[in-house]
N, C-alpha and C positions, 0 to 999 in steps of 0.2 A: 881436692885435685885442683891444681893451678891451671891458669890459662895456657900455659905452655904444654902442659900435659894433656889438654882437652883435644880428642881426635877430631880431625877434619872430615866433613861429610862430602863424599864425592857424588856428584849428580850423574846418574847413569841412564835414567828414564826421562827422555825429553818430552814425551807425551804428557807425563804427569806435571812436569814443569810448565808446560804450555797451558794447562788447565788452571794452574794456580797463580801464574804470573800473567797480568793483563798486558796486552800489546799496547804499545805507545805509538800513535800515529799523529804526527803534527803536534806533539805535546799534549794530546788528550787520550784518555784511557778508551780503549775499544774492546768490546767483548771478543773473545776468542772465536774463531770459525766464521767471522763476519767478513764478507768480501769488501775490501777498502774501496773498490771501484763503484759499488752501489750505494745509493743514499740510504741513510737511516730511516726507519719507519717514523713518520711523524715529522720528519725534517721538511723544510720548505724550500722550493726551488724557484728561481726567478723565471718568468715566462720568456720564451725565446722571441726573436724578432718576427718569426713567421706567425706565431700565435697571436702576437700583438697586432699584426697587420690584418689577420683574418677577423679578429674581433672588431677592428675599426670598420672593415667592409660590411660586416653583419649589422652594425648599428646604423639605423636609418636616420636620415637628416630631418630637420624640422619641416622643410618643404614637403617631403614625402609623407610625413605624419599628417600634415595639414590637408594634403590631397586625399589621404585615406579617410579622414574625418569628413571632408566635403562629400566624398562618394557615399559614405554611410548616411549622411544627412539626407542627400537626394533620394537614396533608397527608402528611407523612412517617409519622406514627403510623398513619394509616388504611392507608397502603400496607403498612406492616410487619404490621399485623393481617391483612390479606388474604394476605400471603405466608405467615404462620404457619398460617392456616386451610387454604391450599392444601397446605402441607407435612404437616399432620395428616391430611388426606384421602389424600394419597399414601402415607403411612406405613401407614394402615389398609388401603388397597387392596393394597399389597405384602405385608403380613402375611396377609391373606386369601388372596392368590395362593399364597404360600408354604405355608400350611396345606393348601390344596387339593392342591398338588403333592405334599406328603408323604402325604396321605391316598390319592391316587391313584397313588402310586409303584408299588404292587403290582399295578396293573391288567394289565400284560402277562403276569405270572405267573399271575394268576387266569383269564385267558382261556385259557391252556394247560391249567390244571387242570381247567377246565370240560369240556374234551374228554375228559380221563381220567375224570371223574366220570360222563359220559355213557356211556362204555364200561363202567365197573363196573356201572352200572344195567342195562345190557343183559345183562352177565354174570349178575347176580343174578336177572334175570327168566328167563334160560335155565336156571338152576339150579333154579328152582321147577318147571320142567317135567321134571325129572329127565332131563337129557341124558346123552350118553355122557361118562364122566369124562375120557377122554383129550382129547376135544374141549373140554370145559370147562377143563381144565388149560392146554391150548394157548391158549385165549382169554384166560386170566388172565395168562399169561406175555406175551402181546402187550400187554395193558393195562399191565403192569408196565414193560416196555420203553419204551412210549410215555411213561409217567410219568417214567422216568429221563432220557429224551431232553429232556423239558420242563425238568428241573431242570439238565441240563448246558447247555442254552441260556442259562440265567441265571447261568452261572459256577460251578456246583456240580460238584465232582470228588471222587472216592473217593481216599483215601490208601492207596497201595500199601505195605503193611507187612510181609507174610509174607516171612521170610528176610532182611529188611533189618537193618542195624545199628541198634541202638536209639537213637532220637532223642528226647530228653525234650521237645522243642518240638512234635513231631508224634505222639509215642506216649505212652500212659499205661500204666505197668506195673501190671496187675491181679494178676498171678501171676508168680512167680520160681522157677526150678528150676536144678539143676546146682550144683556146688561148685567149678567151674574157676576159673582166674585169667584167662581170656581176656576179650575184649570181649563185652558183652552183645548177644545176637542175638534178634530177634523169632521165636519158635518157633511161635507160634499167634496168630491174630487172634480175640479174643473179642467184640469189638464194632467194627464198621467206623467209621472216621474220615473226615471230609470237609473239604475246603477250599472257600471261596467267593471266587472271583476272586483266588486265590493266597494268601489268609489262612486260617489254620486256624480252621474253624468248630467242629469238634469233634475232639479227638485220638482216635486209634484206641486202643481198649483191648486190650492184648496180654499175652501170657505171654512173659516174658523168660527166656532160657536162657544160661548161661555154660559154656563148654567149656574 
């Protein structure tokens, strides 16, 4: 069949033609069914003058930013000064409490000693009345025993030295006798020694003998 004999196609359905043929707007293809008055998705539009002016008003000037930083620095400085003042008050309070604790550390001992002092006063009052000597001696011995008990309660203990090997850390040789070559032995206690909670408070003064 030649070109002259080829039948011509008549377009009767405009909707079908609209789907197949893209619209041409401004020389560019545009999908069908899109409103030409609305911008395409993803397209960029330049900001208006009103938006530009609003952005300029929102942006702060360097002077305003500097004033804000200065105000923040003053706030931090005031907070630091308050913390320093609170720490100074705390340090003074702790120092005062520690000083009072040291001053009152001997309170338990003093309470026990007051009982001994009371007993001694009673003994002295009885001595003024010329009591029986044996009774007076017995009363003094009781007071002395009570006094030693009070000291023991605080950790005081007498050093047992008589007949013990000489220990330079616990004994002090006040006298020495004997010419032997043996180990030194404590022959006599001239002055009692004491320990306080295991530490030597005063060494025992002894006479050392070598056999």
